All heavy atoms as a GROMACS GRO file, in nm:
protein
  606
    1MET      N    1  -0.879  -0.309  -1.411
    1MET     CA    2  -0.737  -0.328  -1.418
    1MET      C    3  -0.702  -0.401  -1.291
    1MET      O    4  -0.759  -0.382  -1.189
    1MET     CB    5  -0.659  -0.208  -1.444
    1MET     CG    6  -0.639  -0.112  -1.330
    1MET     SD    7  -0.534   0.021  -1.362
    1MET     CE    8  -0.610   0.146  -1.263
    2ARG      N    9  -0.595  -0.480  -1.289
    2ARG     CA   10  -0.555  -0.552  -1.169
    2ARG      C   11  -0.435  -0.474  -1.107
    2ARG      O   12  -0.344  -0.428  -1.178
    2ARG     CB   13  -0.505  -0.684  -1.196
    2ARG     CG   14  -0.471  -0.775  -1.079
    2ARG     CD   15  -0.488  -0.923  -1.112
    2ARG     NE   16  -0.523  -0.996  -0.993
    2ARG     CZ   17  -0.644  -1.011  -0.948
    2ARG    NH1   18  -0.746  -0.956  -0.995
    2ARG    NH2   19  -0.665  -1.091  -0.832
    3CYS      N   20  -0.445  -0.443  -0.972
    3CYS     CA   21  -0.339  -0.370  -0.901
    3CYS      C   22  -0.288  -0.454  -0.785
    3CYS      O   23  -0.362  -0.535  -0.736
    3CYS     CB   24  -0.389  -0.244  -0.848
    3CYS     SG   25  -0.429  -0.118  -0.977
    4TYR      N   26  -0.165  -0.438  -0.754
    4TYR     CA   27  -0.099  -0.503  -0.646
    4TYR      C   28  -0.044  -0.402  -0.548
    4TYR      O   29  -0.004  -0.289  -0.587
    4TYR     CB   30   0.020  -0.588  -0.708
    4TYR     CG   31  -0.025  -0.686  -0.803
    4TYR    CD1   32  -0.041  -0.649  -0.937
    4TYR    CD2   33  -0.056  -0.823  -0.771
    4TYR    CE1   34  -0.086  -0.736  -1.039
    4TYR    CE2   35  -0.104  -0.902  -0.860
    4TYR     CZ   36  -0.118  -0.872  -0.994
    4TYR     OH   37  -0.166  -0.954  -1.085
    5PHE      N   38  -0.050  -0.433  -0.418
    5PHE     CA   39  -0.018  -0.344  -0.314
    5PHE      C   40   0.109  -0.399  -0.243
    5PHE      O   41   0.092  -0.498  -0.165
    5PHE     CB   42  -0.128  -0.324  -0.220
    5PHE     CG   43  -0.255  -0.275  -0.296
    5PHE    CD1   44  -0.345  -0.360  -0.349
    5PHE    CD2   45  -0.273  -0.134  -0.310
    5PHE    CE1   46  -0.456  -0.308  -0.420
    5PHE    CE2   47  -0.380  -0.090  -0.371
    5PHE     CZ   48  -0.480  -0.174  -0.439
    6HIS      N   49   0.223  -0.344  -0.264
    6HIS     CA   50   0.343  -0.394  -0.207
    6HIS      C   51   0.386  -0.299  -0.091
    6HIS      O   52   0.384  -0.179  -0.105
    6HIS     CB   53   0.462  -0.400  -0.304
    6HIS     CG   54   0.429  -0.476  -0.432
    6HIS    ND1   55   0.372  -0.598  -0.426
    6HIS    CD2   56   0.445  -0.449  -0.556
    6HIS    CE1   57   0.362  -0.643  -0.556
    6HIS    NE2   58   0.402  -0.555  -0.632
    7LEU      N   59   0.428  -0.359   0.019
    7LEU     CA   60   0.489  -0.284   0.127
    7LEU      C   61   0.638  -0.277   0.105
    7LEU      O   62   0.703  -0.400   0.091
    7LEU     CB   63   0.452  -0.347   0.263
    7LEU     CG   64   0.313  -0.337   0.298
    7LEU    CD1   65   0.288  -0.437   0.423
    7LEU    CD2   66   0.274  -0.193   0.341
    8VAL      N   67   0.700  -0.159   0.107
    8VAL     CA   68   0.837  -0.153   0.072
    8VAL      C   69   0.915  -0.060   0.176
    8VAL      O   70   0.863   0.038   0.220
    8VAL     CB   71   0.861  -0.082  -0.063
    8VAL    CG1   72   0.998  -0.067  -0.103
    8VAL    CG2   73   0.780  -0.163  -0.171
    9HIS      N   74   1.033  -0.104   0.215
    9HIS     CA   75   1.122  -0.032   0.303
    9HIS      C   76   1.259  -0.064   0.271
    9HIS      O   77   1.309  -0.179   0.280
    9HIS     CB   78   1.095  -0.071   0.455
    9HIS     CG   79   1.180   0.001   0.548
    9HIS    ND1   80   1.299  -0.044   0.585
    9HIS    CD2   81   1.160   0.121   0.612
    9HIS    CE1   82   1.351   0.042   0.674
    9HIS    NE2   83   1.272   0.142   0.690
   10ASP      N   84   1.336   0.036   0.216
   10ASP     CA   85   1.472   0.016   0.168
   10ASP      C   86   1.480  -0.105   0.074
   10ASP      O   87   1.431  -0.114  -0.028
   10ASP     CB   88   1.574   0.007   0.283
   10ASP     CG   89   1.587   0.140   0.360
   10ASP    OD1   90   1.566   0.247   0.300
   10ASP    OD2   91   1.600   0.130   0.485
   11HIS      N   92   1.548  -0.215   0.130
   11HIS     CA   93   1.558  -0.335   0.054
   11HIS      C   94   1.462  -0.446   0.089
   11HIS      O   95   1.470  -0.556   0.039
   11HIS     CB   96   1.700  -0.385   0.061
   11HIS     CG   97   1.805  -0.290   0.013
   11HIS    ND1   98   1.818  -0.259  -0.124
   11HIS    CD2   99   1.896  -0.211   0.076
   11HIS    CE1  100   1.911  -0.168  -0.133
   11HIS    NE2  101   1.957  -0.136  -0.022
   12ASP      N  102   1.378  -0.415   0.181
   12ASP     CA  103   1.274  -0.512   0.227
   12ASP      C  104   1.140  -0.485   0.155
   12ASP      O  105   1.109  -0.374   0.130
   12ASP     CB  106   1.248  -0.502   0.380
   12ASP     CG  107   1.368  -0.529   0.471
   12ASP    OD1  108   1.443  -0.625   0.432
   12ASP    OD2  109   1.391  -0.463   0.565
   13GLU      N  110   1.083  -0.588   0.118
   13GLU     CA  111   0.947  -0.586   0.054
   13GLU      C  112   0.853  -0.701   0.098
   13GLU      O  113   0.906  -0.807   0.126
   13GLU     CB  114   0.967  -0.608  -0.100
   13GLU     CG  115   1.035  -0.493  -0.166
   13GLU     CD  116   1.046  -0.515  -0.321
   13GLU    OE1  117   1.067  -0.633  -0.366
   13GLU    OE2  118   1.024  -0.418  -0.393
   14VAL      N  119   0.736  -0.663   0.110
   14VAL     CA  120   0.630  -0.758   0.140
   14VAL      C  121   0.542  -0.752  -0.001
   14VAL      O  122   0.474  -0.657  -0.012
   14VAL     CB  123   0.540  -0.727   0.256
   14VAL    CG1  124   0.436  -0.821   0.278
   14VAL    CG2  125   0.634  -0.717   0.386
   15ILE      N  126   0.554  -0.854  -0.077
   15ILE     CA  127   0.500  -0.848  -0.211
   15ILE      C  128   0.352  -0.913  -0.205
   15ILE      O  129   0.331  -1.016  -0.148
   15ILE     CB  130   0.583  -0.933  -0.311
   15ILE    CG1  131   0.723  -0.873  -0.313
   15ILE    CG2  132   0.512  -0.939  -0.442
   15ILE    CD1  133   0.728  -0.735  -0.372
   16ASP      N  134   0.263  -0.835  -0.274
   16ASP     CA  135   0.128  -0.879  -0.294
   16ASP      C  136   0.123  -0.954  -0.426
   16ASP      O  137   0.134  -0.892  -0.537
   16ASP     CB  138   0.037  -0.757  -0.298
   16ASP     CG  139  -0.110  -0.792  -0.339
   16ASP    OD1  140  -0.147  -0.912  -0.343
   16ASP    OD2  141  -0.181  -0.698  -0.374
   17ASP      N  142   0.115  -1.093  -0.421
   17ASP     CA  143   0.112  -1.158  -0.553
   17ASP      C  144  -0.027  -1.198  -0.599
   17ASP      O  145  -0.045  -1.245  -0.700
   17ASP     CB  146   0.198  -1.290  -0.551
   17ASP     CG  147   0.226  -1.346  -0.413
   17ASP    OD1  148   0.202  -1.288  -0.312
   17ASP    OD2  149   0.279  -1.462  -0.414
   18GLU      N  150  -0.129  -1.156  -0.518
   18GLU     CA  151  -0.270  -1.179  -0.567
   18GLU      C  152  -0.326  -1.060  -0.628
   18GLU      O  153  -0.389  -1.069  -0.739
   18GLU     CB  154  -0.351  -1.220  -0.451
   18GLU     CG  155  -0.327  -1.360  -0.401
   18GLU     CD  156  -0.420  -1.396  -0.293
   18GLU    OE1  157  -0.542  -1.357  -0.295
   18GLU    OE2  158  -0.378  -1.473  -0.198
   19GLY      N  159  -0.319  -0.939  -0.569
   19GLY     CA  160  -0.374  -0.819  -0.621
   19GLY      C  161  -0.522  -0.818  -0.617
   19GLY      O  162  -0.582  -0.914  -0.572
   20ILE      N  163  -0.580  -0.711  -0.668
   20ILE     CA  164  -0.728  -0.696  -0.668
   20ILE      C  165  -0.759  -0.629  -0.809
   20ILE      O  166  -0.684  -0.557  -0.852
   20ILE     CB  167  -0.790  -0.628  -0.555
   20ILE    CG1  168  -0.734  -0.483  -0.544
   20ILE    CG2  169  -0.761  -0.704  -0.430
   20ILE    CD1  170  -0.814  -0.399  -0.447
   21GLU      N  171  -0.882  -0.651  -0.844
   21GLU     CA  172  -0.938  -0.582  -0.962
   21GLU      C  173  -0.989  -0.445  -0.912
   21GLU      O  174  -1.065  -0.440  -0.825
   21GLU     CB  175  -1.050  -0.660  -1.032
   21GLU     CG  176  -0.994  -0.781  -1.120
   21GLU     CD  177  -0.904  -0.743  -1.236
   21GLU    OE1  178  -0.944  -0.637  -1.299
   21GLU    OE2  179  -0.814  -0.810  -1.273
   22VAL      N  180  -0.951  -0.342  -0.991
   22VAL     CA  181  -1.007  -0.209  -0.955
   22VAL      C  182  -1.068  -0.152  -1.091
   22VAL      O  183  -1.020  -0.192  -1.195
   22VAL     CB  184  -0.907  -0.114  -0.894
   22VAL    CG1  185  -0.864  -0.164  -0.761
   22VAL    CG2  186  -0.785  -0.101  -0.981
   23SER      N  187  -1.154  -0.055  -1.073
   23SER     CA  188  -1.215   0.000  -1.194
   23SER      C  189  -1.132   0.105  -1.259
   23SER      O  190  -1.135   0.118  -1.375
   23SER     CB  191  -1.351   0.060  -1.156
   23SER     OG  192  -1.344   0.158  -1.058
   24ASP      N  193  -1.051   0.189  -1.183
   24ASP     CA  194  -0.975   0.290  -1.235
   24ASP      C  195  -0.866   0.338  -1.126
   24ASP      O  196  -0.860   0.270  -1.016
   24ASP     CB  197  -1.052   0.409  -1.273
   24ASP     CG  198  -1.145   0.466  -1.169
   24ASP    OD1  199  -1.112   0.442  -1.044
   24ASP    OD2  200  -1.239   0.537  -1.197
   25PHE      N  201  -0.788   0.431  -1.161
   25PHE     CA  202  -0.682   0.479  -1.078
   25PHE      C  203  -0.735   0.530  -0.932
   25PHE      O  204  -0.676   0.495  -0.834
   25PHE     CB  205  -0.604   0.590  -1.139
   25PHE     CG  206  -0.495   0.654  -1.054
   25PHE    CD1  207  -0.382   0.586  -1.028
   25PHE    CD2  208  -0.513   0.790  -1.010
   25PHE    CE1  209  -0.287   0.636  -0.949
   25PHE    CE2  210  -0.415   0.838  -0.925
   25PHE     CZ  211  -0.300   0.765  -0.904
   26GLU      N  212  -0.842   0.601  -0.936
   26GLU     CA  213  -0.905   0.651  -0.812
   26GLU      C  214  -0.955   0.532  -0.719
   26GLU      O  215  -0.940   0.542  -0.601
   26GLU     CB  216  -1.020   0.747  -0.838
   26GLU     CG  217  -0.974   0.886  -0.900
   26GLU     CD  218  -0.870   0.954  -0.816
   26GLU    OE1  219  -0.894   0.961  -0.693
   26GLU    OE2  220  -0.772   1.005  -0.871
   27ASP      N  221  -1.008   0.427  -0.786
   27ASP     CA  222  -1.044   0.312  -0.709
   27ASP      C  223  -0.920   0.244  -0.644
   27ASP      O  224  -0.924   0.209  -0.535
   27ASP     CB  225  -1.116   0.219  -0.804
   27ASP     CG  226  -1.177   0.099  -0.720
   27ASP    OD1  227  -1.202   0.109  -0.595
   27ASP    OD2  228  -1.205  -0.005  -0.790
   28ALA      N  229  -0.807   0.244  -0.724
   28ALA     CA  230  -0.676   0.186  -0.676
   28ALA      C  231  -0.634   0.262  -0.553
   28ALA      O  232  -0.593   0.202  -0.452
   28ALA     CB  233  -0.576   0.183  -0.780
   29LYS      N  234  -0.642   0.399  -0.556
   29LYS     CA  235  -0.597   0.484  -0.447
   29LYS      C  236  -0.694   0.461  -0.320
   29LYS      O  237  -0.645   0.449  -0.209
   29LYS     CB  238  -0.604   0.634  -0.481
   29LYS     CG  239  -0.481   0.667  -0.567
   29LYS     CD  240  -0.492   0.814  -0.616
   29LYS     CE  241  -0.507   0.915  -0.512
   29LYS     NZ  242  -0.502   1.055  -0.564
   30ALA      N  243  -0.823   0.443  -0.343
   30ALA     CA  244  -0.919   0.426  -0.239
   30ALA      C  245  -0.896   0.289  -0.173
   30ALA      O  246  -0.888   0.277  -0.046
   30ALA     CB  247  -1.058   0.438  -0.284
   31GLN      N  248  -0.861   0.187  -0.252
   31GLN     CA  249  -0.833   0.056  -0.197
   31GLN      C  250  -0.700   0.060  -0.122
   31GLN      O  251  -0.693  -0.010  -0.014
   31GLN     CB  252  -0.826  -0.048  -0.310
   31GLN     CG  253  -0.954  -0.076  -0.381
   31GLN     CD  254  -1.048  -0.143  -0.293
   31GLN    OE1  255  -1.017  -0.221  -0.208
   31GLN    NE2  256  -1.187  -0.108  -0.309
   32ALA      N  257  -0.605   0.132  -0.164
   32ALA     CA  258  -0.478   0.144  -0.093
   32ALA      C  259  -0.501   0.212   0.046
   32ALA      O  260  -0.443   0.167   0.146
   32ALA     CB  261  -0.376   0.226  -0.174
   33MET      N  262  -0.577   0.316   0.046
   33MET     CA  263  -0.607   0.379   0.166
   33MET      C  264  -0.685   0.297   0.268
   33MET      O  265  -0.667   0.298   0.393
   33MET     CB  266  -0.677   0.516   0.151
   33MET     CG  267  -0.578   0.614   0.080
   33MET     SD  268  -0.420   0.636   0.158
   33MET     CE  269  -0.459   0.700   0.317
   34MET      N  270  -0.771   0.209   0.214
   34MET     CA  271  -0.837   0.111   0.300
   34MET      C  272  -0.751   0.010   0.355
   34MET      O  273  -0.753  -0.028   0.474
   34MET     CB  274  -0.950   0.040   0.224
   34MET     CG  275  -1.070   0.136   0.200
   34MET     SD  276  -1.230   0.058   0.147
   34MET     CE  277  -1.170  -0.026  -0.004
   35ALA      N  278  -0.647  -0.033   0.279
   35ALA     CA  279  -0.548  -0.121   0.324
   35ALA      C  280  -0.454  -0.054   0.435
   35ALA      O  281  -0.436  -0.123   0.541
   35ALA     CB  282  -0.452  -0.167   0.211
   36VAL      N  283  -0.430   0.066   0.413
   36VAL     CA  284  -0.350   0.141   0.528
   36VAL      C  285  -0.433   0.152   0.649
   36VAL      O  286  -0.383   0.133   0.757
   36VAL     CB  287  -0.312   0.287   0.470
   36VAL    CG1  288  -0.256   0.372   0.581
   36VAL    CG2  289  -0.208   0.270   0.358
   37THR      N  290  -0.562   0.184   0.638
   37THR     CA  291  -0.653   0.189   0.754
   37THR      C  292  -0.652   0.054   0.832
   37THR      O  293  -0.650   0.050   0.954
   37THR     CB  294  -0.796   0.230   0.710
   37THR    OG1  295  -0.785   0.357   0.649
   37THR    CG2  296  -0.891   0.234   0.827
   38GLU      N  297  -0.664  -0.056   0.743
   38GLU     CA  298  -0.664  -0.187   0.806
   38GLU      C  299  -0.528  -0.212   0.889
   38GLU      O  300  -0.538  -0.265   0.987
   38GLU     CB  301  -0.691  -0.298   0.702
   38GLU     CG  302  -0.693  -0.429   0.755
   38GLU     CD  303  -0.812  -0.461   0.851
   38GLU    OE1  304  -0.914  -0.389   0.844
   38GLU    OE2  305  -0.796  -0.543   0.939
   39LEU      N  306  -0.422  -0.177   0.827
   39LEU     CA  307  -0.292  -0.193   0.896
   39LEU      C  308  -0.288  -0.109   1.027
   39LEU      O  309  -0.238  -0.159   1.127
   39LEU     CB  310  -0.174  -0.140   0.805
   39LEU     CG  311  -0.128  -0.229   0.698
   39LEU    CD1  312  -0.028  -0.157   0.608
   39LEU    CD2  313  -0.062  -0.353   0.756
   40GLN      N  314  -0.343   0.008   1.020
   40GLN     CA  315  -0.351   0.092   1.141
   40GLN      C  316  -0.431   0.021   1.256
   40GLN      O  317  -0.393   0.017   1.370
   40GLN     CB  318  -0.408   0.226   1.109
   40GLN     CG  319  -0.413   0.321   1.233
   40GLN     CD  320  -0.460   0.461   1.196
   40GLN    OE1  321  -0.547   0.464   1.101
   40GLN    NE2  322  -0.423   0.560   1.264
   41ARG      N  323  -0.541  -0.037   1.208
   41ARG     CA  324  -0.628  -0.108   1.305
   41ARG      C  325  -0.555  -0.233   1.366
   41ARG      O  326  -0.559  -0.256   1.481
   41ARG     CB  327  -0.753  -0.157   1.242
   41ARG     CG  328  -0.881  -0.108   1.303
   41ARG     CD  329  -0.997  -0.161   1.233
   41ARG     NE  330  -0.987  -0.111   1.086
   41ARG     CZ  331  -1.085  -0.093   1.005
   41ARG    NH1  332  -1.193  -0.144   1.039
   41ARG    NH2  333  -1.065  -0.052   0.885
   42GLU      N  334  -0.487  -0.304   1.278
   42GLU     CA  335  -0.414  -0.420   1.328
   42GLU      C  336  -0.295  -0.391   1.408
   42GLU      O  337  -0.276  -0.468   1.504
   42GLU     CB  338  -0.366  -0.500   1.203
   42GLU     CG  339  -0.472  -0.563   1.118
   42GLU     CD  340  -0.420  -0.644   0.998
   42GLU    OE1  341  -0.293  -0.637   0.970
   42GLU    OE2  342  -0.505  -0.685   0.923
   43THR      N  343  -0.235  -0.275   1.384
   43THR     CA  344  -0.114  -0.243   1.473
   43THR      C  345  -0.151  -0.143   1.584
   43THR      O  346  -0.072  -0.094   1.656
   43THR     CB  347  -0.004  -0.183   1.388
   43THR    OG1  348  -0.058  -0.063   1.324
   43THR    CG2  349   0.045  -0.279   1.275
   44ARG      N  350  -0.278  -0.109   1.586
   44ARG     CA  351  -0.332  -0.015   1.690
   44ARG      C  352  -0.262   0.116   1.690
   44ARG      O  353  -0.235   0.166   1.789
   44ARG     CB  354  -0.328  -0.086   1.828
   44ARG     CG  355  -0.418  -0.204   1.829
   44ARG     CD  356  -0.424  -0.265   1.966
   44ARG     NE  357  -0.508  -0.385   1.956
   44ARG     CZ  358  -0.500  -0.481   2.039
   44ARG    NH1  359  -0.415  -0.479   2.131
   44ARG    NH2  360  -0.578  -0.587   2.017
   45GLY      N  361  -0.233   0.165   1.570
   45GLY     CA  362  -0.178   0.296   1.548
   45GLY      C  363  -0.029   0.308   1.579
   45GLY      O  364   0.024   0.414   1.605
   46ILE      N  365   0.039   0.197   1.597
   46ILE     CA  366   0.190   0.212   1.640
   46ILE      C  367   0.265   0.246   1.510
   46ILE      O  368   0.309   0.166   1.424
   46ILE     CB  369   0.240   0.075   1.690
   46ILE    CG1  370   0.161   0.031   1.808
   46ILE    CG2  371   0.388   0.076   1.725
   46ILE    CD1  372   0.187  -0.111   1.864
   47VAL      N  373   0.282   0.381   1.490
   47VAL     CA  374   0.335   0.436   1.369
   47VAL      C  375   0.488   0.407   1.366
   47VAL      O  376   0.540   0.381   1.257
   47VAL     CB  377   0.316   0.587   1.366
   47VAL    CG1  378   0.380   0.650   1.255
   47VAL    CG2  379   0.171   0.615   1.366
   48GLU      N  380   0.562   0.396   1.482
   48GLU     CA  381   0.708   0.379   1.473
   48GLU      C  382   0.744   0.252   1.396
   48GLU      O  383   0.845   0.248   1.333
   48GLU     CB  384   0.761   0.373   1.618
   48GLU     CG  385   0.734   0.503   1.695
   48GLU     CD  386   0.598   0.511   1.758
   48GLU    OE1  387   0.537   0.409   1.791
   48GLU    OE2  388   0.546   0.624   1.767
   49ASP      N  389   0.663   0.152   1.409
   49ASP     CA  390   0.688   0.028   1.342
   49ASP      C  391   0.694   0.032   1.187
   49ASP      O  392   0.757  -0.040   1.116
   49ASP     CB  393   0.597  -0.082   1.375
   49ASP     CG  394   0.610  -0.131   1.518
   49ASP    OD1  395   0.708  -0.095   1.589
   49ASP    OD2  396   0.513  -0.205   1.569
   50TRP      N  397   0.621   0.140   1.141
   50TRP     CA  398   0.605   0.151   0.990
   50TRP      C  399   0.700   0.273   0.940
   50TRP      O  400   0.685   0.308   0.825
   50TRP     CB  401   0.459   0.177   0.960
   50TRP     CG  402   0.380   0.051   0.990
   50TRP    CD1  403   0.295   0.042   1.088
   50TRP    CD2  404   0.381  -0.069   0.916
   50TRP    NE1  405   0.239  -0.075   1.081
   50TRP    CE2  406   0.298  -0.149   0.978
   50TRP    CE3  407   0.455  -0.112   0.801
   50TRP    CZ2  408   0.275  -0.280   0.940
   50TRP    CZ3  409   0.432  -0.246   0.760
   50TRP    CH2  410   0.343  -0.319   0.829
   51SER      N  411   0.776   0.331   1.029
   51SER     CA  412   0.855   0.447   0.986
   51SER      C  413   0.949   0.403   0.870
   51SER      O  414   1.014   0.293   0.879
   51SER     CB  415   0.939   0.495   1.100
   51SER     OG  416   1.025   0.599   1.057
   52GLY      N  417   0.944   0.472   0.758
   52GLY     CA  418   1.030   0.440   0.639
   52GLY      C  419   0.957   0.346   0.542
   52GLY      O  420   1.010   0.326   0.430
   53TRP      N  421   0.847   0.291   0.579
   53TRP     CA  422   0.776   0.197   0.490
   53TRP      C  423   0.680   0.275   0.401
   53TRP      O  424   0.631   0.372   0.439
   53TRP     CB  425   0.691   0.103   0.569
   53TRP     CG  426   0.775  -0.016   0.636
   53TRP    CD1  427   0.837  -0.003   0.748
   53TRP    CD2  428   0.800  -0.136   0.579
   53TRP    NE1  429   0.907  -0.126   0.777
   53TRP    CE2  430   0.888  -0.210   0.671
   53TRP    CE3  431   0.767  -0.206   0.459
   53TRP    CZ2  432   0.927  -0.335   0.650
   53TRP    CZ3  433   0.816  -0.335   0.438
   53TRP    CH2  434   0.897  -0.390   0.535
   54GLU      N  435   0.659   0.220   0.280
   54GLU     CA  436   0.562   0.276   0.185
   54GLU      C  437   0.468   0.172   0.132
   54GLU      O  438   0.516   0.050   0.127
   54GLU     CB  439   0.630   0.345   0.065
   54GLU     CG  440   0.724   0.460   0.096
   54GLU     CD  441   0.792   0.518  -0.023
   54GLU    OE1  442   0.792   0.455  -0.125
   54GLU    OE2  443   0.846   0.626  -0.002
   55LEU      N  444   0.358   0.211   0.100
   55LEU     CA  445   0.263   0.118   0.030
   55LEU      C  446   0.269   0.160  -0.116
   55LEU      O  447   0.223   0.270  -0.155
   55LEU     CB  448   0.120   0.124   0.083
   55LEU     CG  449   0.023   0.038   0.018
   55LEU    CD1  450   0.057  -0.106   0.036
   55LEU    CD2  451  -0.119   0.065   0.057
   56ASN      N  452   0.314   0.069  -0.204
   56ASN     CA  453   0.322   0.099  -0.354
   56ASN      C  454   0.214   0.026  -0.417
   56ASN      O  455   0.203  -0.091  -0.397
   56ASN     CB  456   0.458   0.051  -0.404
   56ASN     CG  457   0.576   0.143  -0.362
   56ASN    OD1  458   0.552   0.255  -0.307
   56ASN    ND2  459   0.698   0.095  -0.372
   57VAL      N  460   0.144   0.101  -0.500
   57VAL     CA  461   0.038   0.042  -0.584
   57VAL      C  462   0.101   0.027  -0.724
   57VAL      O  463   0.145   0.124  -0.786
   57VAL     CB  464  -0.086   0.134  -0.588
   57VAL    CG1  465  -0.194   0.068  -0.684
   57VAL    CG2  466  -0.140   0.156  -0.448
   58VAL      N  467   0.105  -0.100  -0.777
   58VAL     CA  468   0.160  -0.123  -0.913
   58VAL      C  469   0.055  -0.190  -0.994
   58VAL      O  470  -0.024  -0.262  -0.939
   58VAL     CB  471   0.293  -0.203  -0.904
   58VAL    CG1  472   0.394  -0.130  -0.817
   58VAL    CG2  473   0.262  -0.346  -0.842
   59ASN      N  474   0.070  -0.176  -1.126
   59ASN     CA  475  -0.020  -0.243  -1.215
   59ASN      C  476   0.037  -0.385  -1.248
   59ASN      O  477   0.138  -0.426  -1.204
   59ASN     CB  478  -0.046  -0.158  -1.336
   59ASN     CG  479   0.073  -0.142  -1.426
   59ASN    OD1  480   0.181  -0.202  -1.410
   59ASN    ND2  481   0.055  -0.050  -1.523
   60ALA      N  482  -0.034  -0.453  -1.333
   60ALA     CA  483   0.001  -0.590  -1.365
   60ALA      C  484   0.136  -0.596  -1.436
   60ALA      O  485   0.211  -0.700  -1.430
   60ALA     CB  486  -0.103  -0.659  -1.449
   61GLU      N  487   0.178  -0.488  -1.502
   61GLU     CA  488   0.308  -0.483  -1.564
   61GLU      C  489   0.419  -0.445  -1.476
   61GLU      O  490   0.534  -0.450  -1.518
   61GLU     CB  491   0.300  -0.387  -1.692
   61GLU     CG  492   0.219  -0.436  -1.800
   61GLU     CD  493   0.074  -0.422  -1.776
   61GLU    OE1  494   0.027  -0.319  -1.705
   61GLU    OE2  495  -0.006  -0.504  -1.831
   62GLY      N  496   0.386  -0.418  -1.351
   62GLY     CA  497   0.484  -0.376  -1.248
   62GLY      C  498   0.518  -0.229  -1.241
   62GLY      O  499   0.605  -0.186  -1.164
   63TYR      N  500   0.440  -0.142  -1.314
   63TYR     CA  501   0.471  -0.005  -1.309
   63TYR      C  502   0.404   0.063  -1.189
   63TYR      O  503   0.289   0.028  -1.160
   63TYR     CB  504   0.409   0.072  -1.438
   63TYR     CG  505   0.487   0.028  -1.558
   63TYR    CD1  506   0.430  -0.052  -1.654
   63TYR    CD2  507   0.616   0.080  -1.578
   63TYR    CE1  508   0.496  -0.082  -1.768
   63TYR    CE2  509   0.680   0.046  -1.700
   63TYR     CZ  510   0.626  -0.032  -1.787
   63TYR     OH  511   0.693  -0.073  -1.904
   64LEU      N  512   0.479   0.143  -1.117
   64LEU     CA  513   0.430   0.214  -1.005
   64LEU      C  514   0.323   0.312  -1.039
   64LEU      O  515   0.349   0.405  -1.126
   64LEU     CB  516   0.544   0.278  -0.935
   64LEU     CG  517   0.512   0.364  -0.803
   64LEU    CD1  518   0.463   0.264  -0.694
   64LEU    CD2  519   0.635   0.444  -0.755
   65LEU      N  520   0.206   0.300  -0.975
   65LEU     CA  521   0.094   0.392  -1.004
   65LEU      C  522   0.080   0.490  -0.894
   65LEU      O  523   0.049   0.610  -0.928
   65LEU     CB  524  -0.042   0.312  -1.014
   65LEU     CG  525  -0.046   0.207  -1.119
   65LEU    CD1  526  -0.179   0.129  -1.108
   65LEU    CD2  527  -0.036   0.261  -1.252
   66TRP      N  528   0.110   0.453  -0.781
   66TRP     CA  529   0.095   0.557  -0.666
   66TRP      C  530   0.167   0.490  -0.545
   66TRP      O  531   0.181   0.369  -0.536
   66TRP     CB  532  -0.052   0.565  -0.634
   66TRP     CG  533  -0.093   0.674  -0.540
   66TRP    CD1  534  -0.069   0.800  -0.557
   66TRP    CD2  535  -0.157   0.662  -0.412
   66TRP    NE1  536  -0.122   0.877  -0.446
   66TRP    CE2  537  -0.173   0.788  -0.363
   66TRP    CE3  538  -0.200   0.547  -0.342
   66TRP    CZ2  539  -0.233   0.819  -0.238
   66TRP    CZ3  540  -0.261   0.573  -0.219
   66TRP    CH2  541  -0.273   0.710  -0.162
   67SER      N  542   0.218   0.581  -0.469
   67SER     CA  543   0.284   0.537  -0.343
   67SER      C  544   0.247   0.626  -0.224
   67SER      O  545   0.233   0.752  -0.241
   67SER     CB  546   0.439   0.542  -0.364
   67SER     OG  547   0.507   0.496  -0.251
   68VAL      N  548   0.229   0.575  -0.108
   68VAL     CA  549   0.200   0.650   0.009
   68VAL      C  550   0.290   0.607   0.131
   68VAL      O  551   0.298   0.483   0.158
   68VAL     CB  552   0.050   0.642   0.054
   68VAL    CG1  553   0.008   0.496   0.075
   68VAL    CG2  554   0.012   0.735   0.172
   69PRO      N  555   0.364   0.701   0.192
   69PRO     CA  556   0.443   0.661   0.308
   69PRO      C  557   0.352   0.626   0.418
   69PRO      O  558   0.261   0.707   0.453
   69PRO     CB  559   0.520   0.790   0.335
   69PRO     CG  560   0.503   0.884   0.222
   69PRO     CD  561   0.374   0.845   0.146
   70LEU      N  562   0.378   0.520   0.479
   70LEU     CA  563   0.289   0.470   0.589
   70LEU      C  564   0.303   0.557   0.710
   70LEU      O  565   0.206   0.579   0.787
   70LEU     CB  566   0.323   0.328   0.626
   70LEU     CG  567   0.291   0.217   0.524
   70LEU    CD1  568   0.310   0.086   0.568
   70LEU    CD2  569   0.144   0.234   0.474
   71SER      N  570   0.423   0.612   0.739
   71SER     CA  571   0.432   0.702   0.856
   71SER      C  572   0.342   0.823   0.845
   71SER      O  573   0.281   0.876   0.941
   71SER     CB  574   0.572   0.742   0.878
   71SER     OG  575   0.623   0.813   0.763
   72LEU      N  576   0.318   0.874   0.721
   72LEU     CA  577   0.225   0.982   0.693
   72LEU      C  578   0.075   0.946   0.705
   72LEU      O  579  -0.002   1.009   0.760
   72LEU     CB  580   0.252   1.057   0.570
   72LEU     CG  581   0.389   1.131   0.560
   72LEU    CD1  582   0.406   1.186   0.419
   72LEU    CD2  583   0.405   1.229   0.664
   73ALA      N  584   0.057   0.829   0.632
   73ALA     CA  585  -0.085   0.780   0.625
   73ALA      C  586  -0.143   0.735   0.747
   73ALA      O  587  -0.263   0.742   0.770
   73ALA     CB  588  -0.094   0.671   0.519
   74LEU      N  589  -0.058   0.688   0.843
   74LEU     CA  590  -0.108   0.637   0.965
   74LEU      C  591  -0.133   0.739   1.076
   74LEU      O  592  -0.170   0.702   1.186
   74LEU     CB  593  -0.020   0.522   1.024
   74LEU     CG  594  -0.013   0.391   0.926
   74LEU    CD1  595   0.096   0.302   0.979
   74LEU    CD2  596  -0.148   0.328   0.907
   75HIS      N  597  -0.103   0.861   1.047
   75HIS     CA  598  -0.128   0.968   1.148
   75HIS      C  599  -0.279   1.012   1.148
   75HIS      O  600  -0.346   1.011   1.055
   75HIS     CB  601  -0.047   1.086   1.122
   75HIS     CG  602   0.096   1.071   1.162
   75HIS    ND1  603   0.139   1.073   1.295
   75HIS    CD2  604   0.209   1.040   1.088
   75HIS    CE1  605   0.262   1.054   1.298
   75HIS    NE2  606   0.312   1.032   1.180
   0.00000   0.00000   0.00000
């Protein structure tokens, strides 16, 4: 299945229009956590910049599959 990883904060969104193919829901969650880890590396752990932001995993139909608050995930 194809999943998309959108960064969301209130009315702001950074939309993933490419997405990636994953084998199942657990794979989608693992890919999301890898993306969060990459964000942490890129921002060098500056959590304050991501306060209030979430990483939303959605399927091709746009249904939310899973969401993780970046302020929690980046600790």
